[in-house]
C-alpha positions in Angstrom: 0.0 0.0 0.0 1.3 3.5 -0.9 1.0 5.1 2.5 1.7 8.5 1.2 -1.1 8.2 -1.3 -3.4 6.9 1.5 -2.6 9.9 3.7 -3.2 12.4 0.8 -6.5 10.7 0.0 -7.7 10.8 3.5 -6.7 14.4 4.0 -8.4 15.5 0.8 -11.6 13.9 2.1 -11.3 15.8 5.4 -10.9 12.6 7.4 -9.3 12.8 10.9 -5.7 11.9 11.2 -6.4 8.7 13.1 -8.1 7.1 10.0 -4.6 6.5 8.5 -3.7 4.6 11.6 -6.9 2.6 11.5 -6.3 1.5 7.9 -2.7 0.6 8.6 -3.5 -1.4 11.6 -6.0 -3.5 9.6 -3.5 -3.9 6.8 -0.6 -4.9 9.1 -2.8 -7.6 10.8 -3.4 -9.2 7.4 -6.7 -7.9 6.4 -7.5 -9.1 2.8 -8.8 -5.7 1.7 -10.7 -2.7 2.6 -14.1 -4.5 2.9 -13.2 -6.0 6.3 -12.2 -2.7 7.9 -15.4 -2.5 9.9 -14.6 0.7 11.9 -14.5 2.6 8.6 -17.7 3.7 6.9 -18.8 1.8 3.8 -18.5 5.0 1.7 -14.9 5.5 2.8 -14.0 1.9 2.2 -15.4 2.2 -1.4 -13.6 5.4 -2.0 -10.3 4.0 -0.8 -10.7 0.9 -2.9 -11.1 3.1 -6.0 -8.3 5.7 -5.1 -5.6 3.7 -3.2 -4.7 0.3 -4.6 -4.4 -2.2 -1.7 -0.9 -3.2 -2.9 1.7 -1.5 -5.1 2.5 -4.9 -6.5 0.6 -7.5 -8.5 1.1 -11.2 -8.1 2.2 -12.9 -11.3 3.1 -16.4 -10.1 3.3 -18.2 -6.8 4.9 -21.6 -6.2 5.1 -23.7 -3.1 8.0 -26.1 -2.3 7.8 -29.6 -0.9 9.3 -28.1 2.3 6.5 -25.5 2.6 8.6 -22.6 1.3 6.6 -20.2 -0.9 8.1 -18.0 -3.6 6.1 -15.2 -5.2 6.9 -13.3 -8.4 5.5 -9.8 -8.2 5.3 -7.0 -10.8 5.6 -3.4 -9.9 3.2 -0.8 -11.3 5.6 -0.1 -14.1 6.3 -3.7 -14.9 9.5 -4.6 -13.1 9.8 -8.1 -11.7 10.4 -8.7 -8.0 10.7 -12.0 -6.1 10.2 -12.7 -2.4 10.1 -15.8 -0.3 8.3 -17.1 2.8 10.2 -19.8 4.6 8.3 -22.1 7.1 10.3 -24.1 9.6 9.4 -27.1 11.7 10.0 -25.1 14.9 7.2 -22.7 14.0 9.3 -19.9 12.6 7.9 -18.0 9.6 10.7 -16.0 8.0 10.6 -13.7 5.0 13.3 -13.0 2.4 12.6 -9.6 0.9 14.0 -7.8 -2.1 15.2 -4.2 -2.2 15.7 -3.8 -5.9 14.4 -5.4 -9.1 17.5 -7.2 -10.3 21.0 -6.1 -9.0 23.7 -4.1 -10.6 26.6 -5.8 -8.7 26.7 -9.1 -10.6 28.1 -11.6 -8.1 29.0 -14.6 -10.2 27.3 -17.3 -8.2 23.9 -15.4 -8.0 21.1 -15.7 -10.4 19.9 -12.2 -9.7 23.3 -10.9 -10.9 22.4 -12.3 -14.4 19.3 -10.2 -14.7 19.1 -6.8 -16.3 19.0 -4.3 -13.4 15.6 -2.5 -13.2 15.6 0.0 -10.3 15.4 0.5 -6.6 12.1 -0.4 -4.9 10.2 2.1 -2.9 9.5 1.5 0.8 5.9 0.7 0.0 7.0 -1.9 -2.7 9.3 -3.6 -0.2 6.7 -3.6 2.5 4.0 -4.9 0.2 6.1 -8.1 -0.3 5.8 -8.6 3.5 2.1 -7.7 3.6 1.3 -10.3 0.9 2.7 -13.0 3.1 1.2 -11.6 6.2 -2.2 -12.2 4.6 -1.2 -15.9 4.4 0.2 -16.5 7.9 1.7 -14.9 11.0 5.3 -13.8 10.6 8.3 -13.4 13.0 11.6 -13.1 11.1 12.8 -11.2 8.1 16.0 -11.0 6.1 16.7 -8.5 3.4 18.6 -11.0 1.3 16.5 -11.2 -1.8 17.0 -9.4 -5.1 19.3 -6.4 -4.9 21.9 -4.8 -2.6 20.1 -3.2 0.3 22.9 -0.6 1.0 22.3 0.9 -2.5 18.7 1.6 -1.4 19.2 2.1 2.3 16.6 4.9 3.0 13.7 2.9 1.5 14.9 -0.4 3.1 15.0 1.2 6.5 11.6 2.9 6.0 10.1 -0.6 5.3 12.1 -2.3 8.1 10.8 0.2 10.7 7.2 -0.8 10.0 7.8 -4.6 10.3 7.2 -4.7 14.0 3.5 -3.9 13.2 3.5 -7.1 11.3 5.0 -9.1 14.2 8.6 -8.9 13.1 10.7 -7.2 15.7 13.9 -5.3 14.9 16.0 -7.9 16.6 14.6 -10.5 14.2 15.3 -8.4 11.2 18.5 -8.7 9.3 19.9 -6.5 6.5 22.5 -8.0 4.3 25.3 -6.4 2.2 28.0 -7.5 -0.2 30.1 -4.7 1.2 28.8 -1.5 -0.4 30.8 0.7 1.8 29.0 4.1 1.6 25.7 2.5 2.6 27.3 0.3 5.2 29.0 3.3 6.9 25.6 5.0 7.0 24.0 1.9 8.5 26.7 1.7 11.2 26.5 5.4 12.0 22.8 6.2 11.7 20.7 3.2 12.6 19.6 3.2 16.2 17.3 0.2 16.1 18.7 -3.2 16.9 18.4 -4.4 13.3 21.0 -7.2 12.6 23.7 -6.9 10.0 24.9 -9.6 7.6 28.0 -9.5 5.3 27.9 -11.6 2.1 31.7 -12.4 2.0 32.4 -15.8 0.3 36.2 -15.4 0.2 38.8 -14.4 2.8 41.3 -12.6 0.5 40.9 -9.9 -2.1 42.3 -11.8 -5.2 39.7 -14.6 -4.9 36.8 -12.4 -3.7 37.3 -10.0 -6.6 36.9 -12.8 -9.1 33.8 -14.1 -7.4 32.3 -10.7 -6.5 33.4 -7.7 -8.7 32.3 -5.2 -6.0 35.5 -6.2 -4.1 37.6 -4.3 -6.7 35.9 -1.1 -5.4 35.7 -1.9 -1.7 38.4 -4.3 -0.4 37.8 -6.9 2.3 39.8 -5.1 5.0 37.8 -2.0 4.8 34.4 -3.8 4.7 35.3 -6.1 7.6 36.6 -3.2 9.7 33.2 -1.4 9.3 31.4 -4.6 10.3 33.6 -5.0 13.3 32.9 -1.3 14.2 29.2 -2.1 14.1 29.6 -5.3 16.3 31.6 -3.3 18.9 29.1 -0.5 19.0 26.1 -2.7 19.4 27.5 -5.8 21.1 25.8 -7.9 18.5 27.6 -10.3 16.2 27.6 -9.7 12.4 26.5 -12.7 10.4 28.9 -13.7 7.6 27.4 -15.5 4.7 29.8 -17.8 2.9 28.5 -19.9 -0.1 30.5 -23.1 -0.6 31.8 -23.5 -4.1 33.7 -26.7 -4.9 37.3 -26.2 -5.7 37.0 -22.4 -5.5 36.6 -21.2 -1.9 36.2 -24.4 0.2 39.7 -25.5 1.2 40.9 -25.9 4.8 43.6 -23.3 4.1 40.9 -20.8 3.1 38.9 -21.7 6.3 42.0 -20.9 8.4 42.4 -17.6 6.5 38.8 -16.8 7.2 39.2 -17.5 10.9 42.2 -15.3 11.0 40.4 -12.5 9.2 37.3 -12.6 11.4 38.5 -13.6 14.9 36.2 -15.2 17.4 34.4 -12.3 19.0 32.5 -10.2 16.5 31.2 -12.5 13.7 29.2 -15.7 13.2 29.7 -17.6 9.9 26.8 -19.2 8.0 28.1 -21.7 5.5 25.7 -21.9 2.6 25.5 -24.9 0.3 25.6 -23.6 -3.3 22.2 -23.6 -5.1 22.4 -24.1 -8.8 20.0 -22.1 -10.9 18.4 -22.7 -14.3 19.4 -20.7 -17.3 22.9 -19.9 -16.1 24.7 -21.9 -13.5 24.4 -25.7 -12.8 26.2 -28.2 -10.7 28.1 -29.7 -13.6 31.5 -28.1 -13.7 34.3 -27.3 -11.2 36.4 -24.4 -12.5 40.0 -24.3 -11.7 39.7 -20.5 -11.1 36.5 -18.6 -10.3 34.6 -17.3 -13.3 34.7 -13.6 -14.1 31.1 -13.2 -15.2 27.7 -14.4 -13.9 26.4 -17.4 -15.8 29.6 -19.4 -15.6 29.4 -22.9 -14.1 30.0 -23.8 -10.4 29.6 -26.9 -8.5 28.5 -27.0 -4.9 30.9 -28.3 -2.2 30.3 -31.8 -0.9 29.0 -32.4 2.6 32.5 -33.7 3.5 34.1 -30.6 2.2 31.7 -28.3 4.1 32.2 -30.4 7.2 36.0 -30.0 7.0 35.7 -26.3 6.4 33.4 -26.0 9.4 35.9 -28.0 11.5 38.7 -25.6 10.8 36.5 -22.6 11.9 35.4 -24.5 15.1 38.9 -25.3 15.9 39.7 -21.6 15.8 36.6 -21.0 18.0 34.8 -19.0 15.3 31.0 -19.4 15.7 29.7 -21.3 12.6 26.6 -23.0 11.4 25.6 -24.7 8.1 22.5 -23.1 6.7 19.5 -25.3 6.1 18.5 -24.9 2.4 14.8 -24.1 1.8 12.9 -24.0 -1.4 15.6 -25.3 -3.7 13.1 -27.3 -5.8 11.2 -24.0 -6.8 14.4 -21.9 -7.2 13.7 -20.0 -4.0 16.9 -20.8 -2.2 19.8 -18.5 -1.5 21.2 -17.1 -4.8 18.4 -18.4 -7.0 16.0 -15.4 -7.2 15.9 -14.1 -10.8 12.2 -13.7 -11.8 12.8 -15.8 -14.9 16.0 -17.1 -16.5 17.2 -14.6 -19.0 20.5 -13.4 -20.6 22.1 -10.4 -18.9 20.9 -7.1 -20.4 22.6 -3.8 -20.3 23.6 -3.1 -16.7 22.6 0.2 -15.1 25.5 2.3 -13.8 26.4 1.7 -10.2 25.8 4.9 -8.2 29.0 6.7 -7.1 29.9 6.4 -3.4 
């Protein structure tokens, strides 16, 4: 829902200020539309239905995995594709993975979103409407901004959406914003965000040479600078930063690299999440093991074996670095980490990355 449009419409009608709060409270609780908002007059409900679309997004497709994960492909009002995911866990958790952009201009080589043509930043309402769609299906309690796009390139809109999530049942302490290390936005996040929103770093390599081949953004913002900023955040908030590390066979999964990672991070400020690589249709597949990392999205990777992941984890544990292996959800519907792409397509012309 476009909350600015809602406010203007109510003001033009001469409605009292509390009407906006009433509409939002119904929406945040999962009301399916204006009709059920019984403390509003029928005439007002009908006018809002005509003047303020209940969502800024339209649902194009929705798929459910064998494990209960739901992936929804939305379209914005101007036609840009956006995917978001609801993950259901056996312990009762209901976690969202939200997108901050349509596509992503940063082209990480293991990620399907990086192979899309970049569209644009999403507005706070478009981000929030992803969450509201799933709130109409179930109660929610966790959220990660790890879907399409780099949140630190759209930080103001991401934060505006995140600050409304508690009304949907998702507290700030259960909200995580991820970054590949876009330093201007990361510095702002560390300096300006007072809420206890968690931070995650998409790292995937412990040295600059390797990381730059996997993630071109590293050429602009080297590991040392990014990790230092994350450490500053951990020290200021007394909350560990999550480190995301996708396991690519023969690329970044050796015990030597695990030891380098432990040395880089230390044991006090970070928690590592090892992520099994998820192949995606139309670009990457688990059929090849490159001797060196590819230089462009769409090249082939193979996921590390369980034994290789276990050995990597053992080295981190031996160095007393907190580490877990992430449970993969929704792989059969291409809803797992790194698989969001709206539809397989060749990479189009990339929009220019904003200057820092």
